[in-house]
C-alpha positions in Angstrom: 13.8 -101.3 -101.9 11.5 -98.3 -102.0 13.2 -95.0 -102.2 11.7 -92.3 -99.9 10.4 -89.1 -101.4 10.4 -85.6 -100.0 6.9 -84.3 -99.4 8.2 -80.8 -100.2 9.1 -82.0 -103.8 5.6 -83.5 -104.3 3.9 -80.3 -103.1 6.1 -78.1 -105.3 5.3 -80.3 -108.3 1.6 -80.4 -107.6 1.5 -76.6 -107.6 3.6 -76.3 -110.7 1.2 -78.3 -112.8 -0.9 -76.6 -115.5 -2.9 -77.5 -118.6 0.5 -78.0 -120.4 2.6 -79.6 -117.7 1.9 -82.8 -115.6 3.9 -84.1 -112.7 4.9 -87.7 -111.9 6.8 -89.7 -109.4 9.5 -91.9 -111.0 9.3 -94.8 -108.5 12.7 -96.4 -109.3 14.7 -93.3 -108.5 12.2 -91.4 -106.2 12.5 -88.4 -108.6 9.5 -86.1 -108.8 9.4 -84.8 -112.4 7.4 -82.5 -114.6 6.6 -83.5 -118.2 5.3 -81.0 -120.7 2.8 -81.7 -123.4 5.6 -80.7 -125.8 7.8 -83.5 -124.5 4.9 -86.0 -124.7 4.3 -84.9 -128.4 8.0 -85.2 -129.1 8.1 -88.7 -127.6 5.2 -89.7 -129.8 7.1 -88.5 -132.9 9.6 -91.3 -132.6 13.1 -92.1 -131.5 14.6 -88.7 -132.5 11.8 -86.7 -131.0 11.5 -83.0 -131.8 14.4 -80.5 -131.4 14.3 -78.3 -128.3 13.1 -80.9 -125.8 15.5 -81.7 -123.0 16.8 -85.3 -123.3 16.0 -86.2 -119.7 12.4 -84.9 -120.1 12.1 -86.7 -123.4 13.2 -89.9 -121.7 10.6 -89.3 -118.9 7.9 -88.6 -121.5 8.7 -91.9 -123.2 8.4 -93.7 -119.8 5.1 -92.0 -119.1 3.8 -93.1 -122.5 4.9 -96.7 -122.0 2.2 -96.9 -119.3 4.4 -98.9 -116.9 4.2 -98.7 -113.2 7.5 -96.8 -112.9 5.8 -93.4 -113.4 2.8 -92.4 -111.2 1.0 -89.2 -112.0 0.7 -86.9 -109.0 -2.8 -85.4 -108.1 -3.9 -83.1 -110.9 -5.9 -79.9 -110.5 -9.2 -81.8 -110.6 -8.1 -84.0 -107.7 -6.6 -81.0 -105.8 -9.8 -79.0 -106.3 -8.7 -75.6 -105.2 -12.1 -74.2 -105.8 -13.5 -76.5 -103.1 -10.7 -75.4 -100.8 -11.7 -71.7 -101.3 -15.4 -72.6 -100.6 -14.5 -74.4 -97.3 -12.2 -71.6 -96.3 -14.7 -68.9 -97.0 -17.5 -70.8 -95.2 -15.3 -70.9 -92.1 -14.5 -67.2 -91.9 -16.0 -65.8 -88.6 -16.8 -62.3 -89.9 -20.1 -62.6 -91.6 -19.5 -59.6 -94.0 -16.1 -61.1 -95.1 -17.6 -64.6 -95.3 -20.5 -63.4 -97.5 -18.1 -61.4 -99.8 -15.7 -64.4 -100.2 -18.5 -66.8 -100.9 -20.0 -64.3 -103.4 -16.7 -63.9 -105.2 -16.7 -67.6 -106.0 -19.5 -67.3 -108.6 -19.0 -66.9 -112.3 -15.9 -66.2 -114.5 -12.9 -64.8 -112.7 -13.8 -66.4 -109.4 -10.2 -67.2 -108.4 -9.1 -63.6 -109.0 -12.1 -62.1 -107.1 -11.6 -64.5 -104.2 -7.9 -63.7 -103.9 -8.7 -60.0 -104.1 -11.3 -60.3 -101.4 -9.0 -62.3 -99.2 -6.4 -59.5 -99.4 -9.0 -56.8 -98.9 -10.1 -58.4 -95.6 -6.6 -59.1 -94.4 -7.1 -62.8 -94.6 -4.2 -63.6 -97.0 -2.0 -65.3 -94.5 -4.9 -67.4 -93.2 -6.0 -68.4 -96.7 -2.5 -69.4 -97.8 -1.9 -71.4 -94.6 -5.2 -73.2 -95.1 -4.4 -73.8 -98.8 -1.0 -75.2 -98.0 -2.4 -77.5 -95.3 -5.1 -78.7 -97.8 -2.5 -79.4 -100.5 -0.5 -81.3 -97.9 -3.6 -83.4 -97.0 -4.1 -84.2 -100.7 -0.4 -85.2 -101.2 -0.3 -87.4 -98.1 -3.5 -89.2 -99.1 -2.0 -89.7 -102.6 1.2 -91.1 -101.1 -0.8 -93.5 -98.9 -3.0 -94.6 -101.8 0.1 -95.3 -104.0 2.3 -96.7 -101.2 4.9 -93.9 -101.5 7.3 -93.8 -98.7 7.9 -90.2 -97.5 11.3 -89.1 -96.3 11.2 -88.2 -92.6 10.9 -84.5 -92.1 13.7 -82.9 -90.2 12.9 -82.0 -86.6 12.0 -78.3 -86.1 13.5 -76.2 -83.3 10.9 -75.0 -80.8 
């Protein structure tokens, strides 16, 4: 029997990921977990691991290393492609001055910071974060469909 997973947990784990932290779904339990590079390195050390790594994370790291189907990696930053999200958002901004500034901010080093500064300067922060959240959700739902992950029904919202 497949255990349903909360979309919110998947989204939170996707956003939490970094160069040192990856997120996975543990299929048998429906847990969405984060595994650090430190835990992976500790699991590679052998049965005792390295001091300072949480036992549950170490067990998960060993499961990830085993390569079995129990652990499925969530979309990483390359699959999420927040840069492309920023490009699409910027291209859709109606004000030509703001649109040009946002698109220009995306070139060179520091593009993420310049883009976010420009979004704030033009009063578009709420729109940007709503667009970003929707885009993350689309990536997560597509990933769930691709990996046959059953999502827990979302509670009904009051109108």
